[in-house]
C-alpha positions, 0 to 999 in steps of 0.5 A, spaced: 531 932 910 529 934 903 523 931 899 522 924 899 517 918 898 514 914 904 512 907 902 508 903 907 503 897 907 496 899 910 494 894 915 486 896 913 487 893 906 494 890 906 495 894 900 501 898 899 501 906 898 506 912 898 506 919 899 511 924 897 513 929 902 516 935 903 522 936 908 517 938 914 513 931 913 507 935 909 504 930 904 504 933 897 501 927 893 499 920 895 498 914 891 492 909 890 493 902 893 497 897 890 497 889 891 504 888 890 510 892 893 513 892 886 507 895 883 508 901 888 515 902 887 514 902 879 509 907 880 514 912 884 519 911 878 514 913 873 512 919 877 520 921 878 521 920 871 515 924 868 513 929 873 519 934 871 517 934 864 509 934 865 505 940 863 500 944 867 493 943 865 487 947 867 
């Protein structure tokens, strides 16, 4: 399997989180917690849409 987003609900705070993972399940980046699954899914769409054109800043 290639790269993918893993969306889950934490039993600790009942918030939704996502991870972006590589094919070997290594976590590349992760989200903050969201109260609604729709908000978490929206943030995934934002990352997918803007990441390819985002500049690298140091």
